[in-house]
C-alpha positions, -999 to +999 in steps of 0.1 A: -113+438-752-144+418-762-157+421-798-194+411-801-203+408-838-239+415-847-261+384-844-266+383-881-229+387-889-217+353-900-183+362-913-160+372-884-128+366-904-122+404-908-118+406-870-096+376-868-074+389-895-070+423-878-062+407-845-036+384-862-021+412-884-016+435-854-004+408-831-030+416-805-034+392-776-060+409-754-091+406-777-117+379-778-145+375-802-177+364-784-212+355-794-223+352-757-253+371-743-250+408-749-263+414-714-236+391-698-209+409-718-221+444-708-223+434-672-186+423-674-174+453-692-160+486-679-173+505-710-191+498-743-178+511-776-202+511-806-208+527-840-245+527-834-266+500-818-294+495-793-266+479-772-257+515-763-290+518-745-286+484-729-253+496-716-269+527-701-294+505-683-265+487-668-250+521-659-219+515-681-203+544-700-206+543-737-184+557-765-199+560-799-175+560-829-186+585-855-172+582-890-189+612-906-201+646-895-233+638-914-240+608-892-255+628-863-278+608-840-301+621-813-281+602-788-251+623-796-268+653-781-276+635-748-243+644-730-244+608-717-228+591-747-193+602-756-192+606-794-157+606-810-138+598-841-118+566-844-086+587-842-096+604-810-110+572-793-079+562-774-077+597-757-114+596-749-111+562-733-082+574-711-101+606-702-132+586-693-113+561-672-095+589-654-125+612-646-155+589-646-180+601-620-205+572-616-230+593-596-233+620-622-233+595-650-260+575-633-283+605-630-277+615-666-282+580-680-314+575-660-327+609-672-320+599-709-337+566-705-367+582-689-369+609-716-364+586-746-383+555-735-403+564-704-382+539-684-385+530-657-423+531-657-439+548-629-464+526-612-461+497-636-487+476-618-513+503-624-504+505-661-506+467-665-540+465-647-553+493-670-541+474-701-558+441-691-590+459-680-588+454-642 
């Protein structure tokens, strides 16, 4: 398990204390490139971050931890991101790892990125030329 604190998060002591308190030996805290970490990961777990979209671009499954019913995000409706509570997260991870269909996931994640961000651009060279006046 890799924990990637937010770049502005200076105090990582809370993570270190939780790791020590629970005698966990399979966790590292890393400030490495988020893209490098995502490429190495099997899945990404987040509360809410643009990292979830980055993971989708890398075609990595994403689980979003939801702490409140009032904290609904558009991405929760996408059927690409798995939204769960902290208590149900272990079961969701097991289910995901048992039944992950990369082909279906890839189609859904690409459709979400196209819908939300227009990515990938169609004919990016033509768009660039129109922007610079050629």
